C-alpha positions as CSV (number, residue, x, y, z in Angstrom):
1,M,36.4,37.3,-22.2
2,L,32.9,38.8,-22.3
3,R,32.9,38.6,-26.1
4,G,33.8,34.9,-25.9
5,L,31.0,34.3,-23.3
6,A,28.5,36.1,-25.5
7,K,29.5,33.9,-28.4
8,S,29.2,30.8,-26.3
9,K,25.7,31.9,-25.1
10,T,24.7,32.8,-28.7
11,L,25.8,29.4,-29.9
12,R,24.0,27.6,-27.1
13,Y,20.7,29.5,-27.6
14,G,21.1,29.0,-31.3
15,V,21.4,25.2,-30.9
16,A,18.5,25.2,-28.4
17,A,16.4,27.2,-30.9
18,T,17.3,24.8,-33.7
19,A,16.4,21.8,-31.5
20,A,13.1,23.4,-30.6
21,G,12.4,24.0,-34.3
22,Y,13.2,20.4,-35.0
23,A,10.9,19.3,-32.2
24,F,8.1,21.4,-33.6
25,Y,8.7,19.9,-37.1
26,K,8.4,16.5,-35.6
27,L,5.2,17.5,-33.8
28,K,3.7,18.7,-37.1
29,K,4.4,15.2,-38.5
30,D,3.4,13.2,-35.5
31,E,-0.3,13.2,-34.4
32,N,0.5,12.0,-30.9
33,Y,2.9,14.8,-30.3
34,R,0.8,17.4,-32.0
35,A,-2.2,16.5,-29.8
36,T,-0.2,17.1,-26.6
37,F,2.0,19.9,-27.6
38,A,0.1,22.9,-26.1
39,Q,-0.8,21.4,-22.8
40,N,2.6,19.7,-22.3
41,W,4.6,22.9,-23.2
42,L,2.5,25.3,-21.2
43,Q,1.1,23.4,-18.2
44,T,2.2,21.1,-15.5
45,M,0.2,17.9,-16.1
46,H,-0.1,14.8,-13.9
47,A,-0.6,11.4,-15.6
48,D,-2.3,9.6,-12.7
49,S,-2.9,5.9,-13.2
50,L,-6.4,4.6,-12.6
51,P,-6.5,1.6,-10.3
52,G,-6.7,-1.6,-12.3
53,A,-8.9,-4.6,-11.9
54,K,-8.2,-7.1,-9.0
55,N,-5.2,-9.1,-9.7
56,P,-5.9,-12.8,-10.6
57,L,-2.3,-13.4,-9.6
58,R,-2.9,-12.3,-6.0
59,L,-3.5,-15.9,-5.0
60,W,-0.7,-17.4,-7.1
61,E,1.7,-19.3,-4.9
62,A,5.4,-19.7,-5.9
63,P,6.4,-23.3,-6.4
64,S,8.9,-24.8,-4.0
65,R,12.6,-25.0,-5.0
66,S,12.3,-28.8,-5.2
67,E,9.4,-28.5,-7.7
68,L,11.4,-26.1,-9.8
69,I,14.6,-28.2,-9.9
70,K,12.4,-31.2,-10.8
71,K,11.0,-29.3,-13.8
72,L,14.5,-28.2,-14.9
73,K,15.6,-31.8,-14.8
74,N,12.7,-32.7,-17.1
75,K,12.7,-36.5,-16.7
76,D,10.3,-36.8,-19.7
77,D,13.1,-35.5,-21.9
78,E,11.0,-32.7,-23.3
79,E,13.0,-29.6,-24.3
80,F,12.3,-26.0,-23.4
81,D,11.6,-23.5,-26.1
82,L,14.1,-21.2,-24.5
83,L,16.7,-21.4,-21.8
84,I,17.5,-17.9,-20.4
85,I,20.8,-17.5,-18.6
86,G,20.8,-14.7,-16.1
87,G,18.1,-13.5,-13.6
88,G,18.7,-9.8,-13.5
89,A,16.4,-7.2,-15.0
90,T,17.2,-8.2,-18.6
91,G,16.9,-12.0,-18.0
92,A,13.7,-11.6,-15.9
93,G,12.2,-9.2,-18.5
94,C,12.9,-11.8,-21.3
95,A,11.3,-14.5,-19.2
96,V,8.1,-12.5,-18.7
97,D,8.0,-11.6,-22.4
98,A,8.5,-15.2,-23.5
99,A,6.3,-16.9,-20.9
100,S,3.4,-14.4,-21.5
101,R,3.5,-15.4,-25.2
102,G,2.9,-19.0,-24.2
103,L,6.5,-20.3,-24.8
104,K,8.0,-23.0,-22.5
105,V,10.7,-21.1,-20.7
106,A,13.5,-21.9,-18.2
107,M,15.5,-19.1,-16.5
108,V,18.5,-19.8,-14.3
109,E,20.6,-17.5,-12.1
110,R,23.9,-18.6,-10.6
111,D,23.5,-16.3,-7.5
112,D,20.2,-14.7,-6.6
113,F,17.8,-12.8,-8.7
114,S,19.0,-9.2,-9.0
115,A,22.2,-10.1,-7.1
116,G,24.4,-7.9,-9.3
117,T,23.9,-4.7,-11.3
118,S,20.1,-4.8,-11.1
119,S,20.0,-4.2,-7.4
120,K,22.7,-1.6,-7.3
121,S,21.4,0.9,-9.8
122,T,20.7,4.6,-9.4
123,K,17.0,3.8,-8.9
124,L,16.0,6.2,-11.6
125,I,13.5,5.4,-14.3
126,H,14.5,8.0,-16.8
127,G,15.3,9.0,-20.4
128,G,18.5,10.9,-19.4
129,V,18.5,14.7,-19.4
130,R,22.3,14.6,-20.1
131,Y,21.8,12.3,-23.1
132,L,19.2,14.8,-24.4
133,Q,21.7,17.6,-23.9
134,A,24.3,15.7,-25.8
135,A,21.8,14.9,-28.6
136,I,21.0,18.5,-29.1
137,M,24.5,20.0,-28.8
138,N,25.9,17.4,-31.1
139,L,22.9,17.1,-33.4
140,D,23.0,13.3,-32.7
141,K,19.9,11.5,-33.9
142,G,21.0,8.3,-32.3
143,Q,21.0,9.7,-28.8
144,W,17.8,11.6,-29.5
145,D,16.0,8.3,-30.4
146,M,17.5,6.6,-27.4
147,V,16.1,9.2,-25.0
148,K,12.7,9.1,-26.8
149,E,12.5,5.3,-26.4
150,A,13.4,5.5,-22.7
151,L,10.8,8.2,-22.0
152,Q,8.1,6.1,-23.6
153,A,9.3,3.1,-21.5
154,R,9.3,5.2,-18.3
155,R,5.5,5.7,-18.4
156,N,4.8,2.0,-18.9
157,F,7.2,1.2,-16.0
158,L,5.3,3.4,-13.6
159,D,2.0,1.9,-14.8
160,I,2.8,-1.8,-14.4
161,A,4.4,-1.5,-10.9
162,P,2.8,1.6,-9.3
163,H,3.6,0.3,-5.8
164,L,7.3,-0.1,-6.6
165,S,7.8,3.1,-8.5
166,R,6.7,6.7,-8.4
167,E,7.1,10.0,-10.2
168,M,9.9,12.1,-8.7
169,P,10.4,15.9,-9.1
170,I,14.1,16.7,-9.5
171,L,15.6,20.1,-8.9
172,L,18.3,21.5,-11.1
173,P,20.0,24.4,-9.2
174,V,20.9,27.4,-11.4
175,Y,23.6,29.9,-10.4
176,A,23.7,32.2,-13.5
177,W,20.7,34.1,-14.9
178,W,21.3,33.2,-18.5
179,K,21.1,29.5,-17.7
180,L,17.5,29.6,-16.5
181,P,16.0,29.9,-20.0
182,Y,18.7,27.5,-21.3
183,Y,17.8,24.8,-18.8
184,W,14.1,25.5,-19.1
185,I,14.1,25.0,-22.8
186,G,16.1,21.8,-22.4
187,C,13.6,20.4,-19.8
188,K,10.7,21.4,-22.0
189,M,12.3,19.4,-24.8
190,Y,12.5,16.5,-22.4
191,D,8.8,16.9,-21.7
192,L,7.9,17.1,-25.4
193,L,9.9,14.0,-26.3
194,S,7.7,12.0,-23.9
195,G,4.7,12.8,-26.0
196,S,1.4,11.2,-24.7
197,K,3.5,9.3,-22.1
198,R,4.5,12.4,-20.3
199,L,4.8,12.9,-16.6
200,S,4.2,16.2,-14.9
201,S,5.6,19.1,-16.9
202,S,8.8,21.0,-15.9
203,Y,8.8,24.5,-14.5
204,F,11.1,27.1,-13.1
205,L,11.4,28.6,-9.6
206,L,13.2,31.8,-8.5
207,R,15.6,32.0,-5.7
208,Q,13.3,32.2,-2.6
209,K,10.9,29.6,-3.8
210,T,13.9,27.3,-4.6
211,I,15.2,27.6,-1.0
212,Q,11.7,26.9,0.4
213,E,11.4,23.7,-1.6
214,F,15.0,22.5,-0.9
215,P,16.1,24.2,2.4
216,T,19.5,22.6,2.6
217,I,20.6,23.8,-0.9
218,N,23.7,26.0,-1.3
219,D,22.1,29.4,-1.7
220,K,25.4,31.3,-2.4
221,G,24.9,32.9,-5.8
222,L,21.7,30.9,-6.4
223,V,19.3,32.6,-8.8
224,G,16.7,29.9,-9.1
225,S,16.1,26.3,-10.3
226,I,14.3,24.2,-12.9
227,I,12.1,21.3,-11.7
228,Y,11.7,18.4,-14.1
229,H,10.2,14.9,-13.5
230,D,11.5,11.4,-13.8
231,G,10.6,8.1,-12.1
232,M,12.1,6.2,-9.2
233,Q,11.9,2.6,-8.3
234,N,12.9,-0.1,-5.8
235,D,15.1,-2.0,-8.3
236,S,15.7,-5.4,-6.7
237,K,12.0,-5.7,-5.6
238,M,11.0,-4.9,-9.2
239,N,13.4,-7.6,-10.4
240,V,12.0,-10.2,-8.0
241,S,8.5,-9.2,-9.0
242,L,9.3,-9.8,-12.7
243,V,10.7,-13.2,-11.8
244,M,7.5,-14.0,-9.9
245,T,5.4,-12.8,-12.8
246,A,7.3,-14.9,-15.3
247,A,6.8,-18.0,-13.0
248,A,3.1,-17.2,-12.7
249,Y,2.8,-17.3,-16.5
250,G,4.5,-20.7,-16.5
251,A,8.2,-20.1,-16.6
252,T,10.5,-22.4,-14.7
253,V,12.8,-20.1,-12.7
254,A,15.7,-21.1,-10.3
255,N,18.3,-19.1,-8.5
256,K,21.5,-20.7,-7.2
257,V,21.8,-22.7,-10.4
258,E,24.9,-22.1,-12.5
259,V,25.5,-22.8,-16.2
260,V,28.9,-24.7,-16.2
261,D,28.9,-25.4,-19.9
262,L,26.9,-25.1,-23.1
263,V,25.5,-28.1,-25.0
264,K,26.0,-28.1,-28.8
265,K,24.3,-30.3,-31.3
266,K,24.4,-30.5,-35.1
267,N,21.4,-28.9,-36.8
268,E,19.9,-30.0,-40.1
269,D,22.7,-28.4,-42.0
270,G,25.4,-30.3,-40.0
271,K,26.4,-27.1,-38.1
272,E,27.2,-27.1,-34.4
273,V,24.7,-25.0,-32.6
274,V,23.9,-24.3,-28.9
275,R,20.8,-26.3,-27.8
276,G,21.0,-26.4,-24.1
277,A,23.4,-26.2,-21.1
278,I,24.9,-28.2,-18.3
279,L,23.5,-26.9,-15.0
280,M,24.8,-27.2,-11.4
281,D,22.7,-26.8,-8.3
282,K,25.0,-24.7,-6.1
283,E,23.2,-25.9,-3.0
284,T,23.7,-29.6,-3.6
285,G,26.5,-29.8,-6.2
286,E,24.2,-31.9,-8.5
287,V,24.9,-31.5,-12.2
288,W,22.5,-32.3,-15.2
289,E,21.8,-31.3,-18.7
290,V,18.8,-29.2,-19.8
291,K,17.7,-29.2,-23.4
292,A,16.3,-26.1,-25.2
293,K,15.5,-25.1,-28.8
294,G,17.4,-21.9,-28.1
295,V,19.6,-20.2,-25.5
296,I,19.7,-16.6,-24.5
297,N,22.7,-15.0,-22.8
298,A,21.4,-12.2,-20.5
299,T,24.1,-12.1,-17.9
300,G,25.0,-8.4,-17.7
301,P,28.6,-7.8,-16.6
302,F,29.2,-11.5,-17.0
303,T,28.2,-11.6,-20.6
304,D,31.8,-12.4,-21.8
305,K,32.0,-15.5,-19.6
306,I,29.1,-17.2,-21.4
307,L,30.2,-15.9,-24.8
308,Q,33.6,-17.5,-24.2
309,M,31.9,-20.8,-23.2
310,D,30.5,-20.7,-26.7
311,Q,33.6,-19.4,-28.5
312,P,36.7,-19.7,-26.2
313,H,38.8,-17.2,-28.1
314,K,36.2,-14.5,-28.6
315,S,37.3,-11.0,-27.6
316,S,35.5,-9.4,-24.6
317,I,32.7,-7.0,-25.5
318,V,31.9,-5.7,-21.9
319,V,33.6,-2.6,-20.7
320,P,32.7,-2.5,-17.0
321,S,32.3,0.7,-15.1
322,S,31.6,1.0,-11.4
323,G,29.1,3.5,-9.9
324,V,29.3,4.1,-6.2
325,H,26.3,5.3,-4.2
326,L,25.9,6.5,-0.6
327,V,22.8,6.5,1.7
328,I,22.5,9.3,4.2
329,P,19.8,10.3,6.7
330,P,16.6,11.8,5.4
331,F,17.1,15.3,7.0
332,F,19.6,16.2,4.2
333,A,16.9,16.6,1.6
334,P,13.1,17.0,1.2
335,K,11.3,13.7,1.4
336,D,9.5,14.2,-2.0
337,M,12.1,16.0,-4.2
338,G,15.5,15.1,-5.6
339,L,18.4,17.2,-6.8
340,L,20.8,16.9,-9.7
341,E,23.9,19.0,-10.2
342,A,25.4,18.6,-13.7
343,E,28.4,20.9,-13.1
344,T,30.7,19.1,-10.7
345,S,34.4,19.6,-10.3
346,D,35.2,17.0,-13.0
347,G,32.1,17.1,-15.2
348,R,30.3,14.1,-13.7
349,V,26.7,14.4,-12.5
350,I,25.9,14.3,-8.8
351,F,22.4,13.7,-7.4
352,M,20.5,13.4,-4.2
353,L,17.3,11.4,-4.3
354,P,14.8,10.4,-1.5
355,W,14.6,6.6,-1.4
356,E,13.3,4.1,1.1
357,G,12.9,6.8,3.8
358,K,16.6,7.9,3.4
359,V,18.6,9.9,0.8
360,L,20.5,8.3,-1.9
361,A,23.6,10.2,-3.2
362,G,26.0,9.4,-6.1
363,T,27.4,8.5,-8.4
364,T,30.9,7.8,-9.8
365,D,31.9,6.4,-13.1
366,K,35.2,4.5,-13.1
367,Q,36.4,1.5,-15.1
368,C,36.7,-1.6,-13.0
369,E,37.1,-5.4,-13.1
370,V,34.1,-7.7,-13.3
371,R,33.6,-9.5,-10.0
372,E,30.9,-10.0,-7.4
373,N,30.2,-7.5,-4.6
374,I,32.9,-5.0,-5.3
375,P,33.3,-2.7,-2.2
376,P,33.4,1.1,-2.7
377,T,36.8,2.7,-2.3
378,E,37.5,5.5,0.2
379,E,38.5,7.7,-2.8
380,E,35.1,7.3,-4.4
381,I,33.2,7.9,-1.2
382,R,35.2,11.1,-0.5
383,W,34.5,12.4,-4.0
384,I,30.7,11.9,-3.6
385,V,30.8,13.5,-0.1
386,K,32.8,16.5,-1.4
387,E,30.5,17.1,-4.4
388,V,27.3,16.7,-2.4
389,N,28.6,19.2,0.2
390,N,29.3,21.6,-2.6
391,V,25.6,21.8,-3.4
392,M,24.5,22.1,0.2
393,K,24.8,24.9,2.8
394,S,28.1,24.8,4.7
395,D,26.4,24.3,8.0
396,V,24.7,21.1,7.0
397,N,27.6,19.3,5.4
398,I,27.7,15.5,5.4
399,R,30.2,13.9,7.8
400,E,31.6,10.4,7.7
401,E,29.4,9.2,10.5
402,D,26.3,10.3,8.6
403,I,26.9,7.6,5.9
404,L,24.5,4.7,6.6
405,S,25.8,2.5,3.7
406,A,27.9,2.7,0.6
407,W,27.9,0.3,-2.3
408,S,29.3,-0.1,-5.9
409,G,27.4,-1.4,-8.9
410,I,28.8,-2.4,-12.2
411,R,27.4,-0.8,-15.3
412,P,28.1,-3.2,-18.3
413,L,28.8,-0.9,-21.2
414,V,29.4,-3.0,-24.4
415,R,31.2,-2.8,-27.7
416,D,29.1,-3.8,-30.7
417,P,30.6,-7.1,-32.0
418,K,29.0,-6.3,-35.4
419,S,30.8,-3.0,-35.7
420,K,33.9,-2.7,-37.8
421,N,35.4,-0.5,-35.1
422,T,35.3,-2.9,-32.1
423,K,36.4,0.0,-29.8
424,D,33.1,1.8,-30.3
425,L,30.7,1.5,-27.3
426,V,27.0,1.1,-28.1
427,R,24.8,4.0,-26.8
428,N,22.1,1.7,-25.6
429,H,21.9,-2.1,-26.0
430,V,22.8,-4.7,-28.5
431,V,21.1,-8.0,-29.5
432,F,23.3,-10.3,-31.6
433,V,23.5,-14.0,-32.6
434,S,26.7,-16.0,-32.5
435,D,27.8,-18.4,-35.2
436,S,26.5,-21.2,-33.1
437,E,23.1,-19.6,-32.8
438,M,23.2,-18.3,-29.2
439,V,21.3,-15.1,-28.7
440,T,23.0,-12.4,-26.5
441,I,21.4,-9.3,-25.1
442,A,23.9,-6.9,-23.5
443,G,24.1,-3.3,-22.4
444,G,21.0,-1.1,-21.9
445,K,19.5,0.2,-18.7
446,W,16.8,-0.6,-16.3
447,T,14.3,1.8,-17.8
448,T,14.2,0.0,-21.2
449,Y,14.3,-3.6,-19.9
450,R,10.9,-4.3,-21.5
451,E,11.9,-3.0,-24.9
452,M,15.2,-4.9,-24.7
453,A,13.3,-8.1,-23.8
454,N,10.8,-7.6,-26.6
455,E,13.6,-7.2,-29.2
456,T,15.4,-10.3,-27.8
457,I,12.4,-12.6,-27.8
458,D,11.3,-11.4,-31.3
459,E,14.8,-12.4,-32.5
460,A,14.7,-15.8,-30.7
461,V,11.2,-16.7,-32.1
462,K,12.4,-16.0,-35.6
463,L,15.8,-17.7,-35.2
464,Y,14.6,-20.8,-33.5
465,K,11.3,-21.0,-35.5
466,L,9.3,-21.2,-32.2
467,D,5.6,-21.9,-32.3
468,S,4.3,-18.6,-31.1
469,S,2.0,-16.4,-33.2
470,D,1.7,-14.0,-30.3
471,K,3.5,-10.7,-30.4
472,C,4.9,-9.1,-27.3
473,R,2.2,-8.8,-24.6
474,T,4.1,-7.0,-21.9
475,L,3.0,-3.4,-22.6
476,G,0.7,-2.7,-19.7
477,L,1.1,-6.2,-18.2
478,K,1.2,-5.5,-14.4
479,V,3.6,-7.4,-12.2
480,V,2.6,-9.5,-9.3
481,G,1.3,-7.3,-6.5
482,A,0.3,-4.4,-8.7
483,E,-3.2,-4.8,-10.1
484,S,-5.4,-4.4,-7.0
485,W,-3.0,-2.1,-5.2
486,D,-4.0,1.5,-4.4
487,S,-2.3,4.3,-2.7
488,N,-4.6,4.2,0.3
489,L,-3.3,0.7,1.2
490,P,-1.1,2.0,4.1
491,I,-4.2,3.5,5.8
492,K,-6.1,0.2,5.5
493,L,-3.1,-1.7,6.9
494,I,-2.9,0.7,9.9
495,H,-6.6,0.4,10.6
496,S,-6.6,-3.4,10.2
497,F,-3.5,-4.3,12.2
498,G,-2.5,-1.2,14.2
499,L,0.8,-0.9,12.4
500,D,3.1,2.0,12.7
501,E,3.0,4.3,9.7
502,D,6.5,3.5,8.5
503,I,5.8,-0.2,8.6
504,A,2.5,0.1,6.7
505,T,4.1,2.3,4.1
506,N,7.0,-0.1,3.6
507,L,4.6,-3.1,3.2
508,S,2.4,-1.2,0.7
509,H,5.3,0.0,-1.4
510,N,7.3,-3.2,-1.4
511,Y,4.6,-5.9,-1.7
512,G,1.6,-4.1,-3.2
513,D,-1.6,-6.1,-2.8
514,R,0.4,-8.9,-1.3
515,A,1.1,-6.8,1.8
516,W,-2.0,-8.5,3.3
517,A,-0.4,-11.9,2.9
518,V,2.7,-10.7,4.8
519,C,0.6,-9.5,7.7
520,A,-1.3,-12.8,7.6
521,L,1.9,-14.7,8.6
522,G,1.7,-13.2,12.1
523,D,-0.1,-14.7,15.0
524,Y,-3.4,-13.6,13.6
525,S,-5.8,-11.5,15.6
526,E,-8.0,-8.5,15.1
527,A,-5.1,-6.1,15.7
528,N,-1.6,-7.6,15.4
529,P,1.2,-5.3,16.6
530,A,4.0,-6.7,14.4
531,A,7.5,-7.5,15.5
532,R,10.2,-5.4,13.9
533,I,13.5,-7.0,12.8
534,H,15.3,-4.0,14.2
535,P,14.0,-1.0,16.1
536,R,15.4,1.5,13.6
537,L,14.1,-0.3,10.5
538,P,10.5,-0.6,9.1
539,Y,10.8,-4.3,8.4
540,L,8.9,-7.2,10.0
541,E,10.0,-10.6,11.1
542,A,7.2,-11.9,8.9
543,E,8.9,-10.5,5.8
544,V,11.7,-13.0,6.3
545,E,9.3,-15.9,6.3
546,Y,7.4,-14.5,3.3
547,A,10.7,-14.0,1.4
548,A,11.7,-17.7,1.9
549,N,8.2,-19.2,1.2
550,Y,6.9,-16.8,-1.5
551,E,9.8,-14.9,-3.1
552,F,12.5,-17.6,-3.8
553,A,14.9,-16.3,-1.1
554,R,17.5,-19.0,-0.2
555,G,19.9,-17.2,2.1
556,V,20.3,-14.3,4.5
557,V,21.9,-12.1,1.9
558,D,18.9,-12.6,-0.4
559,V,16.7,-11.2,2.4
560,I,18.8,-8.3,3.7
561,S,19.7,-6.9,0.3
562,R,17.1,-7.9,-2.3
563,R,13.8,-9.0,-0.7
564,T,14.1,-6.1,1.8
565,R,16.6,-3.2,1.4
566,M,17.9,-3.4,4.9
567,S,21.6,-3.5,4.0
568,F,21.2,-0.6,1.7
569,V,19.4,1.8,4.1
570,D,21.3,1.0,7.3
571,A,24.3,-1.3,7.2
572,K,25.0,-1.3,11.0
573,A,21.4,-2.1,11.9
574,T,21.4,-4.8,9.3
575,R,24.6,-6.4,10.6
576,D,23.2,-6.4,14.1
577,S,20.0,-8.2,12.8
578,I,21.8,-11.1,11.1
579,P,21.4,-13.6,14.0
580,K,17.6,-12.9,14.2
581,I,17.1,-13.3,10.5
582,I,19.1,-16.5,10.5
583,D,16.9,-17.9,13.3
584,I,13.7,-17.1,11.3
585,M,15.0,-18.6,8.1
586,A,16.3,-21.6,9.9
587,A,12.8,-22.2,11.4
588,T,11.2,-21.7,7.9
589,L,13.6,-23.7,5.8
590,N,14.8,-26.3,8.4
591,W,18.5,-25.3,8.4
592,S,21.1,-27.3,10.3
593,S,23.5,-25.7,12.7
594,A,26.3,-25.9,10.1
595,K,24.1,-24.1,7.6
596,K,23.3,-21.4,10.1
597,E,27.0,-20.8,10.8
598,A,27.8,-20.7,7.1
599,E,25.0,-18.2,6.5
600,F,26.3,-16.0,9.3
601,N,29.8,-15.9,7.8
602,D,28.4,-15.1,4.3
603,A,26.2,-12.3,5.6
604,V,28.9,-10.7,7.6
605,N,31.3,-10.8,4.7
606,F,28.6,-9.4,2.4
607,M,28.3,-6.3,4.6
608,E,31.8,-5.3,3.5
609,S,30.3,-4.5,0.1
610,M,27.9,-2.2,1.9
611,G,30.8,-0.1,3.1
612,L,30.9,-1.6,6.6
613,K,34.1,-3.0,7.9
614,C,33.5,-6.5,9.3
615,D,36.1,-8.8,10.7
616,L,34.8,-12.3,11.6
617,Q,37.4,-12.5,14.3
618,S,36.7,-9.2,15.9
619,P,35.2,-9.2,19.4
620,E,32.1,-7.4,18.2
621,I,31.3,-10.0,15.5
622,V,32.2,-12.9,17.8
623,A,29.7,-11.5,20.4
624,L,27.1,-11.1,17.6
625,K,27.5,-14.7,16.6
626,K,26.7,-15.9,20.1
627,K,23.2,-14.4,19.6
628,L,22.3,-17.2,17.1
629,G,19.4,-19.2,18.5
630,A,18.1,-16.3,20.7
631,T,15.0,-15.7,18.5
632,S,12.2,-18.2,18.8
633,Y,10.0,-18.1,15.6
634,K,7.2,-20.4,14.6
635,P,6.4,-20.2,10.9
636,N,3.1,-20.9,9.2
637,K,1.1,-19.9,12.3
638,T,-2.0,-18.9,10.3
639,Q,-2.1,-22.0,8.1
640,Q,-1.6,-24.3,11.1
641,K,-4.4,-22.5,13.0
642,F,-7.0,-22.2,10.3
643,N,-5.9,-24.5,7.5
644,I,-5.8,-21.5,5.1
645,S,-2.7,-20.2,3.4
646,A,-1.3,-16.7,4.1
647,L,-2.1,-15.7,0.5
648,D,-5.7,-16.8,0.9
649,V,-6.0,-15.1,4.3
650,G,-4.5,-11.9,2.8
651,A,-7.0,-11.8,0.0
652,L,-9.9,-12.4,2.4
653,R,-8.6,-9.7,4.8
654,A,-8.3,-7.2,1.9
655,E,-12.0,-7.8,1.0
656,F,-13.0,-7.7,4.7
657,S,-11.3,-4.3,4.9
658,N,-13.1,-3.0,1.9
659,V,-16.5,-3.9,3.4
660,D,-15.5,-2.8,7.0
661,H,-14.7,0.6,5.6
662,H,-18.5,1.3,5.6
663,H,-18.9,-0.1,9.2
664,G,-15.6,0.9,10.8
665,N,-15.9,-1.3,13.9
666,G,-14.2,-4.5,12.7
667,Q,-17.5,-6.4,12.9
668,L,-19.5,-7.3,9.8
669,P,-22.9,-9.0,9.4
670,V,-22.7,-12.7,8.8
671,T,-24.6,-12.2,5.6
672,S,-21.6,-10.4,4.1
673,I,-19.3,-13.4,4.4
674,A,-20.4,-15.0,1.2
675,N,-19.7,-11.9,-0.8
676,I,-16.2,-11.4,0.8
677,V,-15.3,-15.0,-0.2
678,K,-16.6,-14.4,-3.7
679,E,-14.7,-11.1,-4.2
680,S,-11.5,-12.6,-2.8
681,G,-11.4,-15.4,-5.3
682,V,-10.3,-17.9,-2.6
683,A,-11.6,-21.4,-3.4
684,F,-13.7,-23.3,-0.8
685,D,-15.9,-26.3,-0.9
686,Q,-19.3,-24.7,-1.7
687,T,-21.4,-27.2,0.2
688,R,-19.3,-27.0,3.4
689,L,-19.2,-23.2,3.1
690,D,-23.0,-23.0,2.8
691,N,-23.5,-25.3,5.7
692,G,-21.1,-23.3,7.9
693,L,-22.7,-20.0,7.0
694,T,-26.2,-21.4,7.8
695,A,-25.1,-22.7,11.1
696,V,-23.5,-19.5,12.3
697,A,-26.5,-17.4,11.2
698,Q,-29.0,-19.4,13.1
699,G,-30.9,-17.6,15.8
700,S,-30.0,-14.1,14.7
701,S,-30.3,-12.6,11.2
702,D,-28.3,-9.5,12.2
703,K,-25.5,-11.3,13.9
704,T,-22.0,-9.8,13.4
705,V,-18.6,-11.4,13.4
706,G,-14.9,-10.3,13.4
707,F,-12.3,-11.4,11.0
708,S,-10.9,-14.2,13.2
709,Q,-14.3,-15.6,13.6
710,I,-14.7,-15.6,9.8
711,L,-11.5,-17.6,9.5
712,E,-12.8,-20.1,12.0
713,I,-16.0,-20.5,9.9
714,L,-14.1,-20.8,6.7
715,S,-11.5,-23.2,8.0
716,G,-14.1,-26.0,7.9
717,A,-14.8,-25.3,4.3
718,K,-11.4,-26.0,2.9
């Protein structure tokens, strides 16, 4: 037995040494790798992003749904360059890529943006340490290249959305001495493969230090740990931000619009090709045709449905797999460190990651059918609980009542339709063109959405002969909310509005530099203690209005699951908040009583997919429904009072805060107003502005004003 173990260890070290030698060979050939080899291998390095210039998109206002539908109908009979079907990460990434190149783009989503897989991911931005292990052990260059691409993409992801993503140290527990160097070498390979796009370097900890860093870890037989670094994100908010960014660059985007058929026309060779689609507005039932030079199928798990609209007898290429995740209270893990255990009872990986103030645990990998909002099974939940408890001390085990939510996301693995062996699954993603010239992008993962979009749009530009000399421009292109964000924003929000720390942190990390606009939706004053949606949650009533007016939210489920993450972090608190959210949305979007009731039923039913049993006929839900109408909410308070939009007020308040930082008393000289207006970028009538500033300064050159007074002065200059 010992001889066999020794052989196994020798083999593993030999493979690792071979891989290290190969990496060094690559380094000798690659200037970028060679330049970073010594410091990346030997030191822990932090790649901190410098704050970018102020975001010109800070003042961009999302068009109304009626405007978007009007553009989609296109009465002038002009065709779009591209029609993108699907509003998840892949479709939104394609829309940003194409629109930023100057193409005329339409993107439609039958449900809500990020309603499917893209909001139910593992939240990691990563290359995949397990893929790297497989690449080394199997000498698989394909997997090696896939990990390398993802690690390069990871850095860009963190740079373009720093408020929505962050670097995360992840602990690998080690329970055998010989595994410490084995894991250490593997994680150093992971660092090296990142090249100049590295995050902080990996390092090892011995037993006592490991326990200090992760106090709840199972210390029985523990010899130490390896710490490596990956990224984490708020997936659905990133998805919505990509949609908003695409729209800001000119794309016409619409959720709740379904493709019910494809439109084919004969090309110059007499061949039937896809050149548009029949769309249906799911809110009104209205149907119309949209014309496009080309159509892209980016529908994730539902790829086959669109492919079979094109070719009814085409074999399915999607092999769906469900991944269940649990959310548990924050006391089970450190707030700034995750854990990954690669040696579970059946060989699957288990992890615990701090996310949205809670701990995310998962995941399973089980074949499933493709349908919306699949609830997690009891068997899958029990498996996760058992495996998580195995890596924790016995006296801090997870109990059923600790589970705050549970959900299942579908991972759309795909077969390559170009492969001779149609049973083979592609390791990453595949872009292919059907006989009728529809481009399909399928597979892949969140981390490489930008690279997938780049490849897809390059193919579309070439295939459809689109008039775009621009290459992909999305490397380093920040999303809406990112460019003037800085990590001190929570402090500024606390000082400006007297917010609780959890609320200020949530606003900063979910809205970026647009957090000021969310706060501006309140009944504006020098300090505005904001109203929470629920006492246990760090979400404001104003966020509901903001979601409806500025983030394309159309229903309650859009708000509780994708504009905020309420339903993911606390299912029971979210269920109890449904009537209040309906009342706020009804006031904002002018809903009828029938619409309010329908939204209540939809939201309660949706909570089943969050692991919460909800029966519409139960006394508890009947009592909850009676609370509809109990919340009085008046939208657009700021605009009605000062004739200035919330986005404009937010930009002004951000600049006011920057200047007030030097004064610290909430009062600024009148002479500073002109510079605040200039720096904010908000447009005013210059003559009226000059007259207003002259009038208020009369009689005292050192007169000071608060922010509300500034708004009163500026309201006359709009």
